[in-house]
C-alpha positions, 0 to 999 in steps of 0.5 A: 499499499502506497503508506505515505499517501494513505497515512496523509489521506485518513485524516482528510477523509475522516474529517470530510465524510463527517462534515457535509461537502458544503461549507457547512459543518454538520454534527451527527446525532447518533452513532454513525455506521460505517460499512464494509463491503468486504471481510474481516482482515482485508485491507478495506476492513483494516482502514476503516477500523483505522479511520475508527481510531483516529476519529476517536482518539483525536475527538472529531465527533462526539458521536462514535463510528462503529464499523460493520462488515457486510461482504456477502455477494461480492460486496453487494450487501453493503452497497445495497445497505447503504443505497436503501439508506438514501438522505441518511448522514449517519450511514457511510461506506469505505469502498475498493474497486468492487464498487464498480466490478461487483454490478457488472459481474453480478448484476446487482441493482446497484450502480456507483452513481447511487453514492455520493463521493466524500474522499479518495485514499490511496491506491493499492498492490496486489503481490503474487504470495505463496508459502515460504516453504515452496520452491519456487523463487519466480513467478515464471518457475511457479506458473511452470508448475501449475502448468506441469500439475495439469488443469485445476490441481493448483489452488489459487485463494482469493478475497471474494468471488468475482473481485480483484482477486479472481481478476487477477487469476483470470488475467494470470491464466490468459497471459500463461495458460496455466489453471487454477482452481480459485479459491475465494474467502471472505476476507484477506486475513483468511486467505493469508491464514489458508495460505499459511496451512497449505490449503491453497498454493497461492494468493495475490492478497495486497500488501497489508493482508500478508504482511504479517505472515510475511515477516513472521517467515510463513509466507514469501512474495514472488512479484508484485503487479506494479509497473516498477518496483516498490519505493518502500525501502525499510525492511520488513524481514531480516533481508527484504523490503518492499523495494525488493520484490521484483515487479511481475515482468521481470520475473516473467509474468508480464501483468499489473494491476492496481487498485482503488482502495477506500474512497469513501461514501454516502447516501446521495 
């Protein structure tokens, strides 16, 4: 995640989302529901709870922010909930790219125009992760192993169905001819846990969703789906920083993908 931009923008979002976009100030009269259209432990969940902590720490409002996970239907449950609360300023939602992909993939009666944008926060990356015990050192080596194993024999874990993780998996398949069995889970935290346990063979989790397991020596990154290496040079493990992870193109997998992260919206 582009941490510097994330940190400076979070405070801006916290303030902007709790007062009207007009110059007129607004004070909540009851607790504000902060809907998260994704499961627990993932990037959206962690960001929403970070915002909750900032608002509480700095006393930005007298009422409380209540993060509520509604991940059903690739996030459709959360979007429909907020859409149905039109005109209610006490309900906001943190969004990711499924704001656009979920209606396209599922046909759910929701459009991003049903919500009012409050603040853009960050763009997020995806990393190809494997278990630390896996023998692969490059994405090319891993893809060759997937092909050798045969169609559907290797499992790619991801957050939800018809969302970014599955989109990237499909892009890998289309680009290389490899065929995975895609296994959806409710959140990025669950995906990382399943990969550590050896229940799936790889994932394309966001950095924040797998960093603890990487730092703990349980997962390893093969590449980041970016156009250039990440700029963060502080060591995460004893030997590697984010900047040390090669982009996927360097390892023979010519795919990049950047994700909209944590735009927050409220009912129009």
